[in-house]
C-alpha positions, 0 to 999 in steps of 0.5 A, spaced: 818 137 413 824 140 410 826 147 410 828 151 404 833 157 405 834 163 401 839 168 401 841 174 397 846 180 398 848 186 394 854 191 394 850 197 391 848 200 397 856 200 400 859 202 393 860 195 390 855 195 385 859 189 382 859 185 388 853 180 389 851 173 392 845 169 392 844 162 395 839 157 396 839 151 400 834 145 403 835 142 410 832 137 414 832 135 421 834 128 423 831 125 430 836 121 433 836 116 439 829 113 436 825 119 438 820 118 432 818 111 434 818 113 441 813 118 439 809 113 435 809 108 441 806 114 445 801 116 440 798 109 439 798 108 447 793 114 447 789 112 441 788 105 445 786 109 452 781 113 448 778 107 445 778 103 452 775 110 455 769 109 449 768 102 451 767 104 458 762 109 457 758 104 453 758 100 459 756 106 463 750 107 458 748 100 458 747 100 466 743 107 465 739 104 460 737 098 463 736 101 470 731 106 466 728 100 463 726 097 470 724 104 472 719 104 467 717 097 468 716 099 475 712 105 473 707 100 469 706 095 475 704 101 479 699 103 474 696 096 474 696 096 481 692 102 482 688 100 476 686 093 481 685 098 487 680 102 483 677 095 481 676 092 488 674 099 491 668 099 485 666 092 487 666 094 494 662 100 492 657 095 489 657 091 495 656 097 500 650 100 495 646 093 496 647 093 503 645 100 504 639 099 500 637 093 504 638 097 510 644 093 513 649 099 513 649 106 515 650 111 509 656 113 513 659 107 511 657 108 504 661 115 504 667 111 506 667 107 500 666 113 496 672 116 499 676 110 498 674 110 491 676 117 489 683 116 493 684 110 489 683 114 482 687 119 484 693 115 486 692 112 479 693 119 476 699 120 480 702 113 477 700 115 470 704 121 471 710 117 474 709 112 468 710 118 463 716 121 466 719 114 466 718 113 459 721 119 457 727 118 461 728 111 457 726 114 451 732 120 452 737 114 454 735 111 447 736 117 443 729 116 440 726 122 436 720 126 439 714 123 438 716 115 438 714 111 444 715 104 443 711 099 447 715 096 453 715 089 455 718 086 461 717 083 468 720 085 475 720 078 477 724 075 471 729 070 474 736 073 474 742 069 478 749 068 477 753 062 479 759 065 480 762 066 487 765 073 489 772 071 488 770 069 481 767 076 479 773 080 482 777 076 477 772 077 471 772 085 473 780 085 473 780 082 466 774 085 463 773 092 466 775 097 460 777 103 465 782 098 468 784 097 461 785 104 460 789 105 466 794 099 465 795 102 458 796 109 461 802 105 466 805 103 459 804 110 456 808 113 463 814 108 461 814 110 454 814 118 456 820 117 461 824 113 455 822 119 450 824 124 455 830 121 456 831 121 449 830 128 448 836 129 452 840 127 445 840 133 440 837 132 433 842 133 427 840 138 422 843 136 415 842 141 409 844 142 401 846 148 399 848 152 392 851 159 392 853 164 386 858 170 388 859 175 383 865 180 385 871 184 382 878 183 384 883 188 383 890 186 380 896 189 377 893 189 370 887 192 372 880 189 375 877 182 374 870 180 374 870 173 378 864 169 378 864 163 383 859 157 384 859 153 390 855 147 392 856 144 399 853 141 405 851 144 412 851 140 418 848 143 425 847 140 432 845 143 439 851 142 444 847 139 450 851 143 455 846 147 459 840 142 458 839 135 457 831 135 458 832 133 466 826 137 467 822 133 462 824 127 464 823 128 472 816 130 469 815 124 466 817 120 472 812 124 476 806 122 471 808 115 471 808 115 478 801 118 479 798 113 473 801 107 478 797 110 484 791 111 480 791 104 477 792 101 484 786 106 487 781 104 481 783 096 482 781 097 490 775 101 488 772 096 483 773 091 488 769 094 493 764 096 488 763 089 486 763 087 494 757 092 495 753 090 488 754 083 490 751 084 497 746 088 495 744 083 490 743 077 495 740 081 500 734 083 494 733 076 492 732 074 500 727 080 500 723 078 494 723 071 496 720 073 503 715 077 499 713 071 494 713 065 499 710 068 505 707 075 505 703 076 498 700 069 498 697 070 505 695 077 504 691 075 498 688 070 502 686 075 508 683 080 503 679 075 500 676 073 507 675 080 509 671 082 503 667 076 503 666 077 511 664 084 509 659 082 504 656 077 509 655 082 514 660 079 519 665 085 519 665 092 518 667 097 513 673 099 516 676 092 517 675 092 509 679 098 508 684 097 513 686 090 510 686 093 503 690 099 505 695 093 508 695 089 501 696 095 497 702 097 501 705 091 501 704 090 494 708 096 493 713 093 497 713 087 493 714 091 486 719 095 489 723 089 492 723 086 484 725 092 482 731 092 487 733 085 485 733 087 477 737 093 478 742 090 483 743 085 478 744 090 473 749 094 477 753 087 479 753 086 471 756 093 470 761 092 476 764 086 473 763 088 466 760 082 464 753 079 462 753 074 467 748 070 463 753 070 458 758 074 454 762 080 455 760 087 456 
């Protein structure tokens, strides 16, 4: 902004009542060495950095929402598994009651079945509580107002896969990760800071236009003569860079640039490690889930049906059925956890690469 300068003087207090002066001027500072354009370049870099930081926060939030979603799905499936346990124990209770009425089993076996039924109902209450907590966490991430609770649709066994190799995933991350892009721009900003600091060593020029009016009395041989002068002129001023050429500012800018370069290098390495870990976890979770699907769960289903039928026919005792049911539900819980681990591992892999591996860029 221009500077307005006003000045007035009078000789009334020093015995020269006829002497006075008044001046008015406007001055403007002019930035030399292209400082203004260099500052605009830095400001544009800062704006771009904040934009990429916002995009990176969106990436992290997307991962949190997806993980919370699969946590909620896991809670739903655990509730369904608890309902199935109640149904199986009620069926077992009906069979035990018929056999007790027929005198085939002692009352102790009937009491054991009652305990298992009550235990499964208690597990159902705990599962419902965990389901409500998972839902509330998901609603919080989604920003839903209080009172809204939409239904959740999804499965833990939905097929997710990627055809890209680890090297390709790292390359995608190097080109798509918004935090890396923000650090790259910070490197450019560091270069611009150094250039500006060096330019700050060149002083600015201040140019001004002024008008002054002087009134005074001059003594001459014939007497006193009143003189009035009107002056119009320009002023130029510039600091002389004798003691300070902004050496400290330039050194500070170079130090910040070096720090930005180190941060960018370290972050690139950390991103590569993050992708390696996420990729390995995803492959391992797929292997574990495949074992459950192909070998463990079908065999346990068959064993449970055979054991329950053998108990109905009186070929095995109640303890064998209870143990088989416990084993079945424990393994089924592990199967649900394996499906959840596979989905969340895929989510983390997508977030690490900053790419929707099914198509698109986050």
